[in-house]
C-alpha positions as CSV (number, residue, x, y, z in Angstrom):
1,M,0.0,0.2,0.1
2,F,1.2,3.5,-0.6
3,V,1.5,5.6,2.3
4,F,0.3,9.0,1.9
5,P,3.0,11.5,3.2
6,N,1.7,14.2,6.2
7,P,1.6,16.7,5.5
8,P,0.3,16.2,1.7
9,P,2.5,17.6,-1.0
10,A,-0.2,20.6,-1.8
11,V,2.8,22.8,-2.8
12,A,4.4,22.3,-6.4
13,F,7.2,24.8,-6.0
14,S,7.3,28.7,-4.5
15,L,8.4,31.8,-6.4
16,G,9.5,33.8,-3.4
17,P,6.7,34.4,-0.6
18,L,4.5,32.5,-3.3
19,D,3.5,29.1,-2.8
20,V,2.3,27.6,-6.4
21,R,-0.1,24.4,-5.6
22,W,-0.5,21.6,-7.2
23,Y,-4.6,22.4,-7.2
24,G,-4.1,25.5,-9.3
25,L,-2.1,24.4,-11.4
26,M,-4.1,21.0,-12.1
27,Y,-7.2,23.8,-12.9
28,L,-4.7,25.5,-15.5
29,L,-3.4,22.2,-17.1
30,G,-7.4,21.2,-17.7
31,L,-8.3,24.5,-19.4
32,L,-5.2,24.2,-21.3
33,V,-6.3,20.8,-22.7
34,A,-9.5,22.0,-23.5
35,W,-8.3,24.9,-25.1
36,Q,-5.8,22.9,-27.3
37,G,-9.1,20.1,-27.7
38,L,-11.4,22.5,-28.8
39,R,-9.2,24.1,-31.4
40,W,-8.5,20.5,-32.9
41,T,-12.5,19.9,-33.3
42,S,-12.9,23.3,-34.5
43,T,-10.9,21.8,-37.7
44,H,-12.2,18.2,-37.7
45,R,-15.2,17.6,-36.2
46,A,-16.8,20.9,-35.3
47,H,-20.8,21.1,-36.7
48,I,-20.5,24.8,-36.3
49,K,-18.2,27.7,-37.7
50,I,-16.0,28.9,-35.2
51,S,-12.7,30.3,-35.2
52,H,-9.5,29.6,-33.0
53,E,-9.6,33.5,-31.8
54,E,-13.4,32.8,-30.7
55,I,-12.3,29.6,-29.2
56,D,-10.1,31.7,-27.2
57,D,-13.1,34.0,-26.5
58,L,-15.1,30.9,-25.5
59,I,-11.9,29.2,-23.1
60,F,-12.5,32.9,-20.9
61,Y,-16.2,32.7,-20.6
62,C,-15.8,29.4,-19.5
63,A,-13.3,29.8,-17.1
64,V,-14.8,33.0,-15.3
65,G,-18.0,31.0,-15.0
66,L,-16.2,27.9,-13.5
67,I,-14.2,30.0,-11.1
68,V,-17.3,32.0,-9.7
69,G,-19.7,29.2,-9.6
70,G,-17.3,26.8,-8.3
71,R,-16.9,29.5,-5.4
72,V,-20.6,30.4,-4.9
73,G,-21.9,26.8,-5.4
74,Y,-19.3,25.6,-2.6
75,M,-20.7,28.2,-0.1
76,I,-24.1,27.5,-0.8
77,F,-24.3,23.9,-1.0
78,Y,-21.4,23.3,1.4
79,G,-20.4,26.3,3.4
80,F,-24.2,27.9,3.9
81,D,-23.7,28.2,7.8
82,M,-20.6,29.9,7.3
83,L,-21.5,32.3,4.4
84,A,-25.0,33.3,7.2
85,R,-22.4,33.9,10.1
86,D,-19.6,35.6,7.9
87,P,-20.9,37.0,4.3
88,L,-17.5,38.0,3.6
89,A,-16.4,34.1,3.7
90,M,-17.6,34.1,0.2
91,F,-14.4,35.7,-0.9
92,K,-12.0,33.8,1.4
93,V,-11.2,31.9,-1.5
94,W,-7.4,31.3,0.5
95,Q,-9.4,29.2,2.6
96,G,-10.2,26.9,-0.1
97,G,-13.4,25.7,-1.1
98,M,-14.8,24.8,-4.6
99,S,-17.8,22.9,-6.0
100,F,-18.1,21.1,-9.4
101,H,-21.7,21.2,-9.5
102,G,-21.5,25.2,-8.8
103,G,-18.8,25.4,-11.8
104,L,-20.6,23.5,-14.1
105,L,-23.8,26.0,-13.4
106,G,-21.2,29.1,-13.6
107,G,-19.7,27.6,-17.0
108,I,-22.9,26.7,-18.4
109,I,-24.0,30.6,-17.7
110,G,-20.5,31.6,-19.3
111,L,-21.0,29.9,-22.4
112,Y,-24.6,30.9,-22.6
113,L,-23.2,34.1,-22.7
114,F,-20.9,33.5,-25.4
115,S,-23.6,32.1,-27.4
116,K,-25.2,35.1,-27.1
117,K,-22.5,37.2,-28.3
118,M,-21.8,34.9,-31.2
119,A,-25.3,34.5,-32.3
120,I,-25.2,30.8,-32.1
121,P,-28.0,28.2,-30.7
122,A,-26.5,27.6,-26.9
123,I,-27.2,23.8,-27.2
124,L,-24.7,23.7,-29.8
125,I,-21.7,25.2,-27.9
126,F,-22.7,22.7,-25.0
127,D,-22.5,20.2,-27.4
128,F,-19.1,21.4,-28.9
129,V,-17.5,21.8,-25.3
130,A,-18.9,19.1,-23.3
131,P,-16.6,16.2,-24.9
132,W,-13.5,18.4,-23.5
133,V,-14.4,18.8,-20.4
134,P,-13.6,15.2,-18.5
135,P,-9.9,16.4,-19.1
136,G,-10.7,19.1,-16.6
137,L,-12.0,16.8,-13.9
138,F,-9.1,14.2,-14.5
139,F,-6.6,16.8,-13.4
140,G,-9.1,18.5,-10.7
141,R,-9.3,15.0,-9.1
142,I,-5.4,14.5,-9.2
143,G,-5.2,17.8,-7.5
144,N,-7.5,16.8,-4.8
145,F,-5.4,13.7,-4.2
146,L,-2.0,15.6,-4.5
147,N,-4.1,18.5,-1.4
148,G,-4.8,15.2,0.5
149,E,-8.8,16.0,0.6
150,L,-11.6,14.1,0.0
151,W,-10.7,10.5,1.0
152,G,-12.7,7.4,0.9
153,A,-14.0,5.3,3.6
154,V,-11.4,2.8,5.7
155,A,-10.6,0.1,3.0
156,S,-10.0,-3.6,3.9
157,E,-6.2,-4.6,4.2
158,N,-6.5,-6.8,1.4
159,I,-7.2,-4.2,-1.3
160,W,-3.7,-3.8,-2.5
161,W,-4.4,-0.2,-4.1
162,A,-5.7,1.6,-0.6
163,V,-3.7,4.6,0.2
164,V,-2.8,4.3,3.9
165,V,-3.6,8.2,5.4
166,N,-2.6,9.0,9.3
167,G,-2.0,5.0,9.4
168,M,-5.6,4.2,8.1
169,P,-5.7,2.3,4.9
170,R,-8.4,4.4,2.9
171,H,-10.2,4.2,-0.8
172,P,-8.3,6.5,-2.9
173,S,-11.7,8.0,-4.3
174,Q,-10.0,11.0,-5.7
175,L,-8.4,8.5,-8.1
176,Y,-11.6,6.5,-8.7
177,E,-13.2,9.8,-9.6
178,A,-10.2,10.8,-11.7
179,V,-10.5,7.4,-13.7
180,L,-14.3,7.3,-13.7
181,E,-15.4,11.0,-14.7
182,G,-11.7,11.5,-16.3
183,A,-10.3,9.1,-18.5
184,I,-13.4,6.7,-19.2
185,L,-15.7,9.8,-19.6
186,F,-13.4,11.4,-21.9
187,S,-12.9,8.2,-24.1
188,L,-16.6,7.3,-24.1
189,L,-17.7,11.3,-25.3
190,Q,-14.6,11.1,-28.2
191,F,-15.8,7.6,-29.3
192,L,-19.5,9.0,-29.5
193,T,-18.2,12.5,-31.5
194,R,-16.5,10.4,-34.1
195,R,-19.7,10.5,-36.2
196,D,-22.5,13.0,-36.5
197,R,-24.8,13.0,-33.3
198,P,-28.2,15.0,-33.4
199,K,-28.2,18.1,-30.9
200,Y,-28.3,17.2,-27.1
201,F,-27.2,13.9,-27.6
202,I,-23.6,14.8,-26.4
203,S,-24.4,17.4,-23.7
204,G,-27.0,14.6,-22.5
205,C,-24.2,11.8,-22.5
206,F,-21.6,14.0,-20.6
207,L,-24.7,15.1,-17.8
208,L,-25.7,11.4,-17.3
209,G,-21.7,10.1,-17.6
210,Y,-20.8,11.8,-14.9
211,A,-24.1,11.8,-12.8
212,V,-23.7,7.7,-12.9
213,A,-19.8,8.0,-12.1
214,R,-20.1,10.5,-9.0
215,M,-23.1,8.9,-7.3
216,S,-21.2,5.6,-7.6
217,V,-18.0,6.7,-6.0
218,E,-19.6,8.7,-3.2
219,F,-20.7,5.3,-1.8
220,V,-17.3,4.7,-0.5
221,R,-16.4,8.6,-0.4
222,L,-16.6,10.0,3.0
223,P,-19.5,12.3,3.3
224,D,-19.3,15.8,4.4
225,I,-20.0,15.4,7.9
226,H,-20.6,19.2,8.8
227,L,-23.0,19.1,6.7
228,N,-25.3,17.1,9.2
229,P,-23.1,15.7,12.0
230,S,-26.0,14.0,13.8
231,T,-25.9,11.3,10.6
232,G,-22.4,11.5,9.7
233,G,-22.9,13.6,6.9
234,Y,-25.4,11.9,5.1
235,L,-28.7,14.0,4.3
236,A,-31.0,11.3,4.2
237,F,-31.1,7.4,4.5
238,D,-28.3,7.3,5.9
239,W,-26.2,6.7,2.4
240,L,-27.4,10.2,0.4
241,T,-24.7,12.4,0.2
242,M,-24.8,15.9,-1.0
243,G,-22.6,14.9,-3.8
244,Q,-25.4,12.5,-4.9
245,A,-28.5,15.1,-4.4
246,L,-26.9,17.5,-6.7
247,S,-25.8,14.5,-9.1
248,L,-29.6,13.2,-9.4
249,P,-30.7,16.1,-10.9
250,M,-28.2,16.1,-14.0
251,A,-28.9,12.3,-14.2
252,V,-32.6,13.3,-15.1
253,V,-31.9,16.1,-17.3
254,G,-29.0,13.8,-19.1
255,I,-31.4,11.5,-20.0
256,I,-34.3,14.0,-21.0
257,M,-32.2,15.4,-23.5
258,I,-30.5,11.8,-25.1
259,Y,-34.3,10.9,-25.3
260,Y,-35.1,14.0,-26.9
261,S,-32.1,14.0,-29.3
262,A,-33.2,10.8,-30.7
263,K,-36.8,12.7,-31.7
264,L,-34.4,15.0,-33.7
265,R,-33.1,12.3,-35.9
């Protein structure tokens, strides 16, 4: 078993008094891969006319929405009590706290605003971008691992891939998510986009694929205990986590979009 270092190797390197953290680098790497991937798609597979310069603007809109939405979403979904006590906590980003679901909503808003600027139907932009979101999820989860956060439940000593954290073997749930939400979902979407698909289909597959992956891993990932200390962090039924509650609507919307896309064939 791999013994996770204590303290975690969260800092990649330092530039004088400035610490450059792995998590921030992973965010940047995810955006860079998406940027280059969208440029490639615009040349080889895109169903919409969009230039490389316009993709630069798209990435900017998406990045701003992702960062703002991720922070706002975290404070609303996971830190509302803190926000109620101290509204300025919203701006204390150095204390950490980003939510994927909030970042997704923020990114969608950013892409919608970009689509209005370009006078392109928003769903075409969503279908264009969706296949290049999973690499960001992959790198983001690697960042979670390096930060030593979001660990899984205690694992059996017979599980050779478990990670020893403070003397206790645990499921590396961050790596599970990196594989499922990142590598596998990316491979699936790239395969599906090899031929023309009706509108809504790719976006629906992304939403459903992410939701299934996230809800599955949540069964071995430690819940956020501060949300409901009396139940160990579960919201209901002694198993429903916040991550599952937020992912379930994604699955429903994804199924609806896939169903609707079949009507457009």
